[in-house]
C-alpha positions in Angstrom: 6.5 29.7 -42.0 6.7 28.6 -45.5 3.5 26.8 -45.1 1.8 29.9 -43.8 3.2 32.0 -46.5 2.0 29.6 -49.2 -1.5 29.7 -47.6 -1.4 33.5 -47.6 -1.8 33.5 -43.8 1.3 35.7 -43.2 3.1 38.1 -45.5 5.7 36.8 -48.0 8.5 38.8 -46.3 7.7 37.3 -42.8 10.4 34.6 -43.1 13.1 37.0 -44.2 12.2 39.5 -41.5 12.3 36.8 -38.8 15.7 35.4 -40.0 17.1 38.9 -39.8 15.8 39.3 -36.2 17.1 35.9 -35.2 20.6 36.9 -36.5 20.7 39.9 -34.3 22.6 38.9 -31.1 20.7 41.6 -29.1 17.4 39.9 -29.8 15.8 37.3 -27.3 14.4 35.1 -30.1 16.3 31.9 -30.8 16.0 29.3 -33.5 15.2 25.8 -32.2 15.9 22.6 -34.2 13.1 20.1 -34.6 14.6 16.9 -33.1 13.6 13.6 -31.5 13.0 15.2 -28.1 10.4 17.6 -29.6 9.0 14.7 -31.9 8.6 12.6 -28.7 6.6 15.3 -27.0 4.1 15.2 -30.0 2.7 12.1 -28.3 1.3 14.4 -25.5 -0.5 16.6 -28.0 -4.0 15.4 -28.7 -4.8 15.2 -32.4 -8.5 15.9 -31.5 -7.4 19.2 -29.7 -4.8 20.3 -32.3 -5.5 18.5 -35.7 -3.2 20.6 -37.9 0.3 19.0 -38.1 2.3 22.2 -38.0 0.4 23.4 -35.0 1.1 20.1 -33.3 4.8 20.7 -33.8 4.5 24.1 -32.3 2.5 22.7 -29.3 5.2 19.9 -28.7 7.9 22.5 -28.8 6.0 24.5 -26.2 5.7 21.4 -24.0 9.4 20.5 -24.3 10.7 24.0 -23.4 7.9 24.8 -21.1 7.2 28.2 -22.6 4.0 29.8 -23.7 2.6 29.6 -27.2 1.7 32.9 -28.9 -0.8 32.4 -31.8 -3.6 34.0 -33.6 -5.4 30.6 -33.8 -8.2 29.7 -31.4 
């Protein structure tokens, strides 16, 4: 998110807002640590299909947890 904030792709307060939501035990969103299991899944994400490194991390996380990705990107 810092990357997206720095590139002015999302509002500057987006990270603070998200951290507040994650801290709420009633919310369904959970923080996921980037670890070797997700890094290993990156081998399944084609650089030709997803060239942007942060997006590849997101895609690998999706593959590992088998959940849909929500994105504004094409």
